[in-house]
C-alpha positions as semicolon CSV with decimal commas, in nm:
position;residue;x (nm);y (nm);z (nm)
1;X;0,334;-3,815;0,264
2;X;-0,029;-3,717;0,309
3;X;0,071;-3,498;0,604
4;X;0,307;-3,299;0,382
5;X;0,032;-3,252;0,124
6;X;-0,216;-3,139;0,388
7;X;0,030;-2,878;0,515
8;X;0,052;-2,730;0,167
9;X;-0,325;-2,693;0,127
10;X;-0,492;-2,358;0,163
11;X;-0,659;-2,292;0,495
12;X;-1,035;-2,243;0,503
13;X;-0,988;-1,879;0,607
14;X;-0,780;-1,813;0,295
15;X;-1,043;-1,978;0,078
16;X;-1,325;-1,779;0,239
17;X;-1,131;-1,453;0,206
18;X;-1,055;-1,526;-0,159
19;X;-1,420;-1,607;-0,226
20;X;-1,532;-1,286;-0,053
21;X;-1,285;-1,076;-0,253
22;X;-1,403;-1,239;-0,576
23;X;-1,765;-1,157;-0,491
24;X;-1,695;-0,798;-0,380
25;X;-1,403;-0,669;-0,591
26;X;-1,479;-0,298;-0,552
27;X;-1,519;-0,326;-0,177
28;X;-1,194;-0,516;-0,136
29;X;-1,004;-0,268;-0,354
30;X;-1,157;0,014;-0,151
31;X;-1,026;-0,144;0,166
32;X;-0,686;-0,178;0,001
33;X;-0,685;0,190;-0,097
34;X;-0,779;0,279;0,260
35;X;-0,530;0,049;0,429
36;X;-0,225;0,129;0,218
37;X;-0,200;0,503;0,297
38;X;-0,269;0,434;0,665
39;X;0,002;0,169;0,667
40;X;0,248;0,403;0,499
41;X;0,163;0,678;0,745
42;X;0,217;0,441;1,036
43;X;0,552;0,336;0,888
44;X;0,664;0,699;0,857
45;X;0,568;0,774;1,219
46;X;0,740;0,458;1,338
47;X;1,057;0,549;1,149
48;X;1,047;0,901;1,294
49;X;1,009;0,758;1,645
50;X;1,297;0,517;1,591
51;X;1,519;0,809;1,489
52;X;1,391;1,067;1,740
53;X;1,381;0,852;2,054
54;X;1,757;0,780;2,077
55;X;1,841;1,142;1,996
56;X;1,602;1,268;2,266
57;X;1,745;1,015;2,514
58;X;2,100;1,119;2,423
59;X;2,033;1,487;2,491
60;X;1,840;1,418;2,811
61;X;1,497;1,521;2,688
62;X;1,332;1,206;2,822
């Protein structure tokens, strides 16, 4: 039973990250504002590649 409980505990990395975010809220929100648009941009480019690659292969452009 103690093994099951230990698997449910938070890892030390999660605790340290949570503590750091609590101590630096503006910095962590700034990183979030920076990471979200970059992530969305990467998702758009990935989606465009997923659509364009088969079409280019189909028409012999590759």
